[in-house]
Each structure stands twice: as structure tokens, then as C-alpha cells.
C-alpha positions as CSV (number, residue, x, y, z in Angstrom):
1,M,84.6,100.4,50.5
2,L,87.6,100.2,48.1
3,V,89.6,102.6,50.3
4,A,88.8,100.4,53.4
5,L,89.9,97.2,51.5
6,F,93.1,99.0,50.5
7,F,93.9,100.0,54.1
8,A,93.0,96.5,55.4
9,D,95.4,94.9,52.8
10,N,98.2,97.3,53.8
11,R,97.6,96.4,57.5
12,L,97.7,92.7,56.7
13,S,101.1,93.0,54.8
14,F,102.4,95.2,57.6
15,G,101.4,92.6,60.1
16,Q,103.2,89.8,58.2
17,T,106.4,91.9,57.9
18,L,106.2,92.7,61.6
19,Q,105.9,89.0,62.5
20,S,109.0,88.1,60.4
21,Q,111.0,90.9,61.9
22,Q,110.1,89.8,65.4
23,K,111.3,86.3,64.5
24,L,114.6,87.8,63.3
25,I,114.9,89.8,66.5
26,S,114.4,86.6,68.6
27,S,117.1,84.9,66.7
28,H,119.6,87.8,67.2
29,L,118.7,87.9,70.9
30,D,119.5,84.2,71.3
31,S,122.8,84.8,69.6
32,L,123.5,87.8,71.8
33,R,122.9,85.8,75.0
34,H,125.1,82.9,73.6
35,F,128.1,85.1,72.8
36,S,127.7,87.0,76.1
37,S,127.7,83.8,78.1
38,Q,130.9,82.7,76.2
39,G,132.6,86.0,77.0
40,D,132.8,87.0,73.3
41,N,131.6,90.5,74.0
42,E,132.4,91.9,70.5
43,K,130.2,89.4,68.7
44,A,127.5,89.9,71.4
45,L,127.6,93.7,70.7
46,L,127.3,93.0,66.9
47,Q,124.2,91.0,67.5
48,A,122.8,93.9,69.6
49,L,123.5,96.2,66.5
50,R,121.5,93.8,64.3
51,C,118.5,94.1,66.7
52,I,118.8,97.9,66.6
53,E,118.8,97.8,62.8
54,L,115.6,95.8,62.9
55,N,113.9,98.6,65.0
56,I,113.6,96.5,68.2
57,D,112.5,99.6,70.2
58,S,109.4,100.1,68.0
59,I,108.4,96.6,67.0
60,G,109.9,94.3,69.7
61,K,107.7,92.6,72.2
62,P,108.0,93.8,75.9
63,E,109.8,90.6,76.9
64,Q,112.2,90.9,74.0
65,L,112.9,94.6,74.9
66,M,113.5,93.7,78.5
67,F,116.2,91.0,77.8
68,F,117.7,93.2,75.0
69,H,118.3,96.3,77.2
70,K,119.4,94.2,80.2
71,D,122.0,92.2,78.2
72,L,123.1,95.2,76.1
73,G,123.7,97.2,79.4
74,N,125.9,94.4,80.8
75,I,127.9,94.2,77.5
76,L,128.5,97.9,77.3
77,K,129.9,97.9,80.8
78,K,132.6,95.5,79.6
79,F,133.5,98.1,76.9
80,N,133.7,100.8,79.7
81,A,130.7,102.6,78.1
82,F,129.2,103.0,81.6
83,S,126.9,106.0,80.8
84,Q,125.2,104.1,77.9
85,S,125.2,101.0,80.0
86,I,123.2,102.8,82.7
87,V,120.6,104.0,80.2
88,H,119.9,100.5,78.9
89,L,120.0,98.8,82.3
90,K,117.4,101.3,83.6
91,K,115.2,100.6,80.6
92,G,115.4,96.9,81.4
93,L,114.4,97.6,85.0
94,Y,111.4,99.7,83.9
95,L,110.2,96.9,81.6
96,Q,110.6,94.3,84.3
97,E,108.5,96.4,86.7
98,K,105.9,96.8,83.9
99,L,105.8,93.0,83.4
100,N,105.5,92.5,87.2
101,L,108.9,90.7,87.3
102,N,110.3,92.9,90.1
103,K,110.6,90.0,92.6
104,S,113.1,88.0,90.6
105,S,116.9,87.6,90.9
106,N,117.2,89.1,87.4
107,Y,115.6,92.3,88.7
108,Y,118.0,92.4,91.6
109,Y,121.1,91.9,89.4
110,G,119.8,94.7,87.1
111,I,119.6,97.1,90.0
112,A,123.1,96.0,91.2
113,G,124.4,96.4,87.6
114,V,123.3,100.0,87.6
115,G,124.9,100.6,91.0
116,L,128.2,99.1,89.8
117,A,128.1,101.2,86.6
118,Y,127.7,104.4,88.7
119,L,130.5,103.1,90.9
120,S,132.7,102.8,87.8
121,L,131.9,106.5,87.0
122,N,132.8,107.4,90.6
123,E,129.3,108.5,91.2
124,I,129.2,106.9,94.7
125,D,126.0,108.6,95.9
126,S,124.0,107.4,92.9
127,A,125.5,103.9,93.4
128,I,124.4,103.9,97.0
129,V,120.8,104.8,96.0
130,F,120.6,101.7,93.7
131,F,122.4,99.4,96.1
132,K,119.9,100.4,98.8
133,K,117.0,99.6,96.4
134,G,118.7,96.3,95.8
135,L,118.9,95.7,99.5
136,E,115.1,96.2,99.8
137,V,114.5,93.8,97.0
138,A,116.8,91.2,98.7
139,K,114.8,91.4,101.9
140,I,111.8,89.7,100.2
141,P,111.7,86.2,101.6
142,V,112.2,84.4,98.2
143,M,115.2,86.7,97.6
144,K,117.1,86.4,100.9
145,K,120.0,84.5,99.3
146,L,121.0,87.8,97.6
147,L,121.0,89.8,100.9
148,S,124.7,89.4,101.6
149,N,125.5,90.5,98.1
150,A,123.6,93.7,98.6
151,Q,125.2,94.3,102.0
152,N,128.7,93.8,100.6
153,N,128.0,96.3,97.8
154,L,126.8,98.9,100.2
155,G,129.7,98.2,102.6
156,Y,132.2,98.8,99.8
157,C,130.5,102.1,98.7
158,Y,130.6,103.4,102.3
159,F,134.3,102.4,102.5
160,L,134.9,104.6,99.4
161,Q,133.1,107.4,101.1
162,N,135.4,106.9,104.1
163,N,132.3,106.1,106.3
164,L,134.2,103.1,107.9
165,S,131.6,102.4,110.7
166,K,128.8,101.9,108.2
167,A,131.0,100.0,105.9
168,A,132.0,97.6,108.7
169,Q,128.4,97.2,109.8
170,Y,127.2,96.1,106.3
171,L,130.2,93.9,105.6
172,F,130.0,92.0,109.0
173,A,126.3,91.5,108.3
174,A,127.1,90.3,104.8
175,R,129.6,87.8,106.2
176,V,127.0,86.4,108.7
177,N,124.2,86.2,106.1
178,N,126.5,84.6,103.5
179,K,127.5,81.8,106.0
180,L,123.9,81.2,107.0
181,L,122.1,81.6,103.7
182,M,124.5,80.9,100.9
183,P,127.8,79.3,102.1
184,E,128.5,78.0,98.5
185,D,128.9,81.6,97.2
186,S,132.7,81.7,97.5
187,F,133.1,84.7,95.2
188,L,131.1,86.8,97.5
189,M,132.7,85.5,100.7
190,A,136.2,86.3,99.3
191,A,135.0,89.8,98.4
192,I,133.6,90.4,101.9
193,Y,136.9,89.3,103.5
194,D,138.9,91.6,101.1
195,N,136.7,94.6,101.9
196,L,137.0,93.9,105.7
197,S,140.8,93.9,105.2
198,L,140.6,97.3,103.4
199,I,138.5,98.8,106.2
200,S,140.9,97.5,108.9
201,F,143.8,99.0,107.1
202,S,142.0,102.3,106.7
203,K,141.4,102.3,110.5
204,N,145.2,102.0,111.0
205,N,144.9,98.4,112.1
206,P,147.4,96.6,109.8
207,D,147.4,93.4,111.9
208,S,143.6,93.0,111.5
209,A,143.9,93.8,107.8
210,L,146.5,91.1,107.4
211,E,144.3,88.6,109.3
212,Y,141.3,89.2,107.0
213,S,143.6,88.9,103.9
214,I,145.0,85.6,105.1
215,K,141.4,84.4,105.7
216,C,140.4,85.5,102.2
217,V,143.3,83.6,100.6
218,N,142.8,80.5,102.8
219,F,139.1,80.6,101.8
220,I,140.1,80.8,98.1
221,R,142.5,77.8,98.4
222,T,139.5,75.6,99.5
223,T,137.2,76.6,96.7
224,S,137.1,76.6,92.9
225,L,138.2,80.2,93.0
226,K,141.9,79.1,93.2
227,T,141.8,78.4,89.4
228,T,140.2,81.7,88.4
229,P,141.7,85.0,87.4
230,L,139.8,86.6,90.3
231,S,142.0,84.9,92.9
232,L,145.1,86.9,91.6
233,K,143.5,90.1,93.0
234,Y,143.2,88.7,96.5
235,Y,146.8,87.2,96.5
236,I,148.1,90.7,95.5
237,S,146.1,92.3,98.3
238,L,147.7,89.8,100.8
239,A,151.2,90.7,99.5
240,E,150.4,94.4,100.1
241,R,149.4,93.6,103.7
242,Y,152.7,91.8,104.2
243,Q,154.6,94.8,102.8
244,N,152.7,97.1,105.2
245,L,154.0,95.1,108.1
246,E,157.5,94.9,106.4
247,K,157.2,91.1,106.0
248,H,158.9,91.3,102.6
249,D,159.9,87.7,102.4
250,K,156.3,86.5,102.7
251,A,155.3,89.3,100.3
252,I,157.8,88.0,97.7
253,S,156.7,84.4,98.1
254,T,153.0,85.4,97.7
255,L,153.8,87.5,94.5
256,N,155.9,84.6,93.1
257,L,152.7,82.5,93.6
258,V,150.7,85.1,91.6
259,L,153.2,85.0,88.7
260,A,153.2,81.2,88.8
261,K,149.4,81.1,88.6
262,I,149.4,83.4,85.6
263,E,151.8,81.1,83.8
264,E,150.2,77.8,85.0
265,F,146.6,78.7,84.1
266,N,147.5,80.8,81.0
267,F,145.9,84.0,82.3
268,S,147.1,85.9,79.2
269,N,144.5,88.7,79.7
270,E,145.7,89.4,83.3
271,I,148.5,91.7,82.2
272,E,147.5,94.5,84.6
273,N,147.6,92.1,87.6
274,K,151.0,90.8,86.4
275,L,152.3,94.4,86.2
276,T,151.0,95.2,89.7
277,A,152.7,92.0,91.1
278,L,156.0,92.9,89.4
279,N,155.9,96.4,90.8
280,L,155.3,95.1,94.4
281,M,158.0,92.5,94.0
282,R,160.5,95.2,92.9
283,I,159.7,97.2,96.0
284,S,160.1,94.1,98.3
285,Y,163.4,93.0,96.6
286,R,164.9,96.5,97.2
287,A,163.6,96.5,100.8
288,V,165.6,93.3,101.5
289,G,168.6,94.4,99.5
290,H,168.2,92.1,96.5
291,H,169.0,94.9,93.9
292,D,169.9,92.5,91.0
293,A,166.6,90.8,91.3
294,A,164.9,94.2,91.6
295,N,166.6,95.4,88.4
296,A,165.5,92.2,86.5
297,V,162.0,92.7,87.7
298,T,162.1,96.3,86.5
299,T,163.3,95.3,83.0
300,E,160.5,92.8,82.8
301,Q,158.1,95.4,84.1
302,L,159.1,98.0,81.4
303,A,158.7,95.4,78.6
304,L,155.3,94.5,79.9
305,Q,154.2,98.1,80.1
306,Q,155.2,98.7,76.5
307,Q,153.2,95.6,75.5
308,I,150.2,96.9,77.5
309,I,150.5,100.3,75.8
310,N,150.5,98.7,72.3
311,G,147.7,96.3,73.2
312,E,145.6,99.1,74.8
313,I,145.9,101.3,71.7
314,E,144.7,98.4,69.4
315,K,142.0,97.4,71.9
316,N,140.8,101.0,72.3
317,E,140.7,101.6,68.6
318,K,138.7,98.4,68.1
319,H,136.3,99.3,71.0
320,S,135.9,102.9,69.7
321,K,135.1,101.5,66.3
322,L,132.5,99.2,67.7
323,I,131.0,101.9,69.9
324,S,130.9,104.3,66.9
325,E,129.1,101.7,64.8
326,F,126.7,101.1,67.7
327,E,125.9,104.9,67.9
328,I,125.5,105.2,64.1
329,A,123.2,102.2,64.1
330,R,121.2,103.6,67.0
331,I,120.8,107.0,65.2
332,K,119.8,105.3,61.9
333,S,117.3,103.2,63.9
334,L,115.8,106.3,65.5
335,Q,115.5,107.9,62.0
336,K,113.8,104.8,60.7
337,I,111.5,104.7,63.8
338,N,110.6,108.3,63.2
339,K,109.8,107.6,59.5
340,L,107.7,104.5,60.4
341,A,105.9,106.6,63.0
342,L,105.2,109.3,60.4
343,D,103.9,106.7,57.9
344,K,101.9,105.1,60.7
345,N,100.5,108.4,61.8
346,T,99.4,109.2,58.2
347,L,97.7,105.8,57.8
348,D,96.1,106.3,61.2
349,Y,94.9,109.7,60.3
350,K,93.2,108.4,57.1
351,L,91.6,105.5,59.0
352,L,90.6,107.9,61.8
353,K,89.0,110.2,59.3
354,Q,87.0,107.4,57.7
355,A,86.1,106.1,61.2
356,T,85.0,109.6,62.2
357,R,82.7,109.8,59.3
358,T,81.2,106.4,60.1
359,R,80.9,107.3,63.8
360,T,79.2,110.6,62.8
361,F,76.7,108.8,60.7
362,I,76.0,106.3,63.5
363,A,75.7,109.1,66.0
364,I,73.2,111.0,63.8
365,T,71.2,107.8,63.3
366,I,71.2,107.0,67.0
367,I,70.2,110.6,67.9
368,S,67.4,110.6,65.3
369,S,66.2,107.3,66.6
370,F,66.3,108.6,70.2
371,I,64.4,111.8,69.3
372,S,61.8,109.8,67.4
373,L,61.5,107.4,70.4
374,L,61.3,110.4,72.7
375,I,58.4,112.0,70.7
376,I,56.5,108.7,70.6
377,S,57.0,108.3,74.3
378,V,55.8,111.8,75.0
379,L,52.6,111.2,72.8
380,V,51.9,107.9,74.5
381,I,52.4,109.5,77.9
382,R,50.1,112.4,77.0
383,K,47.4,110.0,75.7
384,R,47.7,107.9,78.8
385,N,47.5,110.9,81.1
386,K,44.4,112.1,79.2
387,E,42.8,108.7,79.7
388,L,43.7,108.7,83.4
389,R,42.2,112.2,83.8
390,L,39.0,111.1,82.0
391,E,38.8,108.0,84.2
392,K,39.4,110.1,87.3
393,R,36.6,112.6,86.2
394,E,34.2,109.7,85.6
395,R,35.0,108.2,89.0
396,I,34.4,111.7,90.6
397,L,31.1,112.1,88.7
398,A,30.0,108.6,89.6
399,T,30.8,109.3,93.3
400,E,28.9,112.6,93.1
401,L,25.9,110.9,91.5
402,E,25.9,108.2,94.1
403,A,26.1,110.9,96.8
404,I,23.2,112.7,95.1
405,E,21.1,109.5,95.0
406,K,21.9,108.8,98.6
407,E,20.9,112.3,99.6
408,K,17.7,112.0,97.5
409,L,16.9,108.7,99.2
410,N,17.6,110.2,102.6
411,L,15.3,113.1,101.8
412,Q,12.5,110.7,100.7
413,I,13.0,108.7,103.9
414,Q,12.9,111.8,106.0
415,N,9.7,113.0,104.3
416,K,8.0,109.7,104.8
417,N,9.3,109.5,108.4
418,R,7.8,112.9,108.9
419,N,4.4,111.8,107.4
420,L,4.5,108.7,109.5
421,T,5.2,110.7,112.6
422,E,2.4,113.0,111.9
423,F,0.1,110.0,111.3
424,A,1.2,108.5,114.6
425,L,0.2,111.7,116.3
426,D,-3.1,111.6,114.4
427,N,-3.6,108.1,115.8
428,T,-3.0,109.5,119.3
429,R,-5.7,112.1,118.7
430,K,-8.0,109.3,117.4
431,R,-7.8,107.5,120.7
432,D,-8.6,110.7,122.5
433,R,-11.6,111.2,120.2
434,I,-12.8,107.6,120.8
435,N,-12.5,108.2,124.5
436,S,-14.5,111.3,123.9
437,V,-17.2,109.3,122.0
438,I,-17.5,106.8,124.7
439,K,-17.9,109.6,127.2
440,S,-20.5,111.1,124.9
441,L,-22.4,107.8,124.8
442,D,-22.4,107.6,128.5
443,E,-23.9,111.0,128.7
444,I,-26.5,110.1,126.0
445,V,-27.6,107.1,128.0
446,K,-28.2,109.3,131.0
447,E,-30.2,111.9,129.0
448,D,-33.9,111.5,128.1
449,V,-35.3,110.1,124.9
450,S,-36.0,113.4,123.3
451,K,-32.3,114.4,123.4
452,M,-31.0,110.9,122.5
453,K,-31.5,111.3,118.7
454,L,-29.3,114.4,118.8
455,G,-26.6,112.5,120.8
456,V,-26.8,109.5,118.4
457,N,-26.2,111.8,115.3
458,R,-23.3,113.3,117.1
459,L,-21.9,109.9,117.8
460,R,-22.4,108.8,114.2
461,L,-20.3,111.6,113.0
462,E,-17.5,110.6,115.4
463,L,-17.6,107.0,114.2
464,I,-17.3,108.2,110.6
465,K,-14.2,110.0,111.6
466,Q,-12.8,106.9,113.3
467,N,-13.3,104.8,110.1
468,Q,-11.3,107.3,108.2
469,N,-8.5,107.1,110.8
470,D,-8.5,103.2,110.4
471,I,-7.9,103.6,106.7
472,K,-5.0,106.0,107.5
473,S,-3.6,103.5,110.0
474,K,-3.5,100.7,107.4
475,A,-1.8,103.2,105.0
476,F,0.7,103.9,107.9
477,E,1.6,100.2,108.3
478,H,1.9,99.9,104.5
479,N,4.3,102.8,104.4
480,I,6.5,101.4,107.2
481,D,6.8,98.1,105.3
482,S,7.5,99.7,101.9
483,I,10.1,102.2,103.3
484,N,12.1,99.7,105.3
485,T,11.9,96.6,103.1
486,E,15.7,96.3,102.7
487,F,16.2,97.2,106.3
488,Y,13.8,94.4,107.5
489,D,15.4,91.9,105.0
490,N,18.9,92.6,106.4
491,L,17.7,92.6,110.0
492,L,15.9,89.2,109.6
493,L,18.9,87.8,107.8
494,N,21.1,88.5,110.8
495,H,18.4,87.7,113.4
496,P,15.9,85.2,111.8
497,D,14.3,84.4,115.3
498,L,12.7,87.9,115.5
499,S,8.9,87.9,115.4
500,K,6.8,90.2,113.2
501,S,5.8,92.4,116.1
502,E,9.5,92.7,117.2
503,A,10.6,93.6,113.6
504,E,7.8,96.2,113.6
505,L,9.1,97.5,116.9
506,C,12.6,97.9,115.3
507,G,10.9,100.0,112.5
508,F,9.3,102.3,115.1
509,I,12.5,102.7,117.0
510,M,14.3,103.5,113.7
511,L,11.7,106.2,113.1
512,G,12.8,107.8,116.3
513,L,9.4,107.3,118.1
514,S,9.3,107.3,121.8
515,G,7.8,104.5,124.0
516,K,4.7,106.5,124.6
517,E,4.2,107.2,120.9
518,I,4.7,103.5,120.1
519,S,2.1,102.6,122.8
520,V,-0.4,105.0,121.3
521,I,0.2,103.6,117.7
522,K,0.0,100.0,119.0
523,N,-2.8,100.8,121.4
524,I,-1.0,99.2,124.3
525,E,0.4,100.4,127.6
526,A,3.8,102.1,127.7
527,K,5.1,99.4,130.2
528,S,4.4,96.8,127.5
529,V,6.6,98.7,125.1
530,T,9.4,98.8,127.7
531,R,9.2,95.0,128.2
532,S,9.1,94.4,124.5
533,K,12.3,96.5,124.1
534,N,14.1,94.4,126.8
535,R,13.2,91.2,125.0
536,L,14.4,92.7,121.7
537,R,17.8,93.5,123.3
538,K,18.3,89.9,124.3
539,K,17.5,88.6,120.8
540,L,19.8,91.2,119.2
541,G,22.6,90.2,121.6
542,L,22.9,93.6,123.2
543,E,23.6,94.7,126.8
544,P,20.5,95.4,129.0
545,H,20.8,99.2,128.9
546,S,22.4,99.6,125.4
547,D,21.0,101.9,122.7
548,I,18.9,99.8,120.3
549,K,18.7,102.6,117.8
550,M,22.5,102.9,117.5
551,Y,22.7,99.2,116.7
552,L,19.9,99.5,114.1
553,N,21.7,102.6,112.5
554,E,24.8,100.3,112.0
555,V,22.5,97.8,110.2
556,Q,21.1,100.7,108.0
557,T,24.7,101.9,107.3
558,T,25.6,98.4,106.1
559,I,22.7,98.5,103.7
560,N,23.7,102.0,102.3
561,S,27.4,101.0,101.9
């Protein structure tokens, strides 16, 4: 528990330190953007160094890292550290993609920035790859205002590769799109005209090249570009086109305009453009025979070159010092990040070890509980299966007992039916004997008196036998009633209009007695039995020739079920 509290306390203090460092990083990033927008690249680079010292790569938020790498890449380009610039600009692009910001103008400018950095390193193929990617991004509907910029960049790259047809294709498209979509972008329009002039000159068409340069300068004069250092480049290009066509007077006047602009707007940093203008002016003066003016320009040119050399040495030393400091700070930051990562890994290992023990205990508890639950479930299932088997066995036994009882009952019925049938046959024989007695009496009457006593005794014996048969007949009727009580009840319940003799007829039919046997038992004629059966069919609701016994068997089956 104490160890856990110790780690928790360390994590809390670490979190507070992290929060304060992130606030400092945000402050330095704001300063970096401010100095970068003011053009003070040295101070902006120093702010980037502060961010590196605070380990921005390890503790910075994704949004902070994205802006940091993007801004630092653009600043390093201004110090001609193009390789390092590309590394940071690519990191910025990766973070923008991760944050789903790949459909914004910042994402496009990041891609274009990488392409321009490759262009500065003369890696034109790599530049074309990124400019094409930028063109795809610019084709998104919300980004179409950047389409002409992407086309201009690609056109210039193909010009440098001497692929003039593709260069012209992209530049003409850029000119059309810029006029349609973003006519206020004067910087881009001037660049497009200048690039078209370069292509025309490369195609040995100096007149067309001069025409595009004049359009470029005339376009600059109508926009805010005329008061910017960028306009000097396009005026110098126009002077070169005049020289190509040996129009040296116009070239000199254009170059004088460049020098006047440098003085008028105090473009003190545009020394290289001034040197280029003086060199072109010297050539034009000599071409028109103004050697004194050419010599004066040469003297001014030499003095300016010495000034550039001295300034470049100082500037390069300062820049080298800044870049060295930047590299040292980056290496120290990486060392600090590695140390923090090692400390964090150690802390994570201890926490992981403790968490592993806890998870092991929980896992063992869960497994034990699961095994106990499984055992209980198996026992319950076994008990339930045993109960189900017993219930099944009881049902089978009950079914078997019921079947035995039914079989026993059927045997009893069959025995009694057999007895009744035999009695019915006895009854038939009784009639025959009675007929025989009557015949005997007729014969006694015909005989004389001396033989009459003998005949009477013989008749007496016959009557005794008849009496015994009557007793058996009553027993027969009693047996019929007792055997089929349930049958008669169910039959009369379904057909309450049946008479007693009709119900008795149903019992005879159930016993399987024929019409003749029934007529013998009832002591009636066989035709009377047939008529009684026909009336019975009507009362039972049967067809005239249907089987009465089949219907009565269904009634008996209902009783048994």
C-alpha cells in the first residue's frame, strides 16, 4: 500500500511539472510565431531552441508539436538549412494528417514548403512529387483558390527540367485559374507571367518573352507589389529581355528605375539585386558606347561586392553560430528525452510488476470461483438428470401398469363374453328342447292312458331342465348389465332417446352375436332383429347400411382412453 501511495505521489508531482512545462512551451510558441511574422528570424529561432530545451518532442501536445515543426521548418529555410527544414516540415505534415487537418490551407502550404526546400537543394524530382501532392490537395472544392499556386510551382519545376511543353501547360492553366478564382493574388500572377517569359525565352522566342515580362511589370505597377522588394526581380528580368533584343536604352532606363526603387523604399537588404542591376547596366552602357558611365558603374559594383563579402562573412558566422546552438540544444534535448524515457520505463516496470501481481491474484480468484461454480453446476445438472431419469422411469412403469390393467380388463371381458356366448347357445338349445317337450306332449296325448304316466314323468324332467335354463338366462342378463355398465352410461349420455331394448341390442352387437343368435336369445324372429337394427341406426345417426359395431367400438375406445 505504501509503495502504491509513493508511486501515486510521484505521478501527481510529475503531472504538475508536465502541466507547467506545457504552459511554458505554449508561451514560447506564441513568441516564435510573433517574431516569425515580424521577420525577426533570429529571435524566432531562439524561441524554437527554448521549446527544444523544454523537451517539446516528448511532452508537447499534438497541436503544439504540429505548429512547432511547421514554423521551425519555415524559419530554417530562411537560414538556408534546407535539409533540416524538410525534416521538420514533414513532421508537421504527419501531425496534421494524424489530427485530420489535411484539408486546410496550412496543410497545402506545408506541402509546398517541402517542395520549395527540395527545389533549393536542386532535388527537382522530389520537389515535383510534393508539388503534385499539393495539386491534389488544391483540387478539393474548399481549396480551389490554391490551385493556380500549385500549377505555377509545377510549371516552374518542369521549366528547370527543360520540359517546356509541360511547363507551359501548367503555367497557362495557372494564369487562367488565378484570373477566375483569385484575381487579388498579385504575387502569384506576377510569378506566372515571369515564368511564362522564361519558357518563351528558352523556346528561342525573345519577342514573346519580352511581351510576358512587360505584362508582368505592368501588372506590378497596378498593384501593391510596386512598393515591395519582390518587384525588383521582375524589373531586372524585363531589363534582361530588352538586352536580349539589343534594346539597351530601354534596358538602362528600366535598371535606373530598379536603383531608384532601392533608394526610394530603402531596400537596404536587396544588395544582391542592386549588384545584378549594376552588372546589367554596365553591359548596356558598353553596348551603346558609354564607357565612362560603364566604368563608374564598375567602380560602384566592386565596392558593393566587397561590402557583400564582408556582410556575408558576418552573416554566415552568426547563422552558423545559431545553427550550431540549435543542433547542440537538439542533441541535449534528445539526451534528456532518453533519460526521462529511462526513468519512466523504470517507474512503469515497477508499476507493471505490482499490477501483474494484482492481476495474478484476481485471475486466480476468478479461476477458483469459476471452477467452484463449474463443480456446483455439474452436481446440480447430475441431480437434475437423475430426477428426470426417475420421473421417466415412473412414467414408463405407470404406462406399463396401465397397459397391464387394460389387458387384464380385456381378458376379463373376453372371458365373460365367451361365457355369455356359450349361454346364448345354451338358450338356443333350450328352445329346441322346449319344442321337443311340446312334441312329446302331443305324442302323449295321442297315446293311451297306460303309457301317459310314463310320458308325463318324461315331460316333468324336461320342465325341470327348462327352469334351470331360466335361472341361467337371468344370470346372462345380469352379466350383460354388469360388464357394460360404463359402456351403457356413455352410450345413453350421447343418445338419451334410446330405449332399454335398443340399449340391450347394442350390448348384443358389441358381444359379436349374429342376428340369428340375438333372435334365439330374445325369443323373436330374425326379421324382427333386422328391423330393430335399422331403427337403431337412425337413432344413432348412422347411414342405412353402416356398421353399427364399428361405431360402438369407437364409443368403447372413448371409455378406455
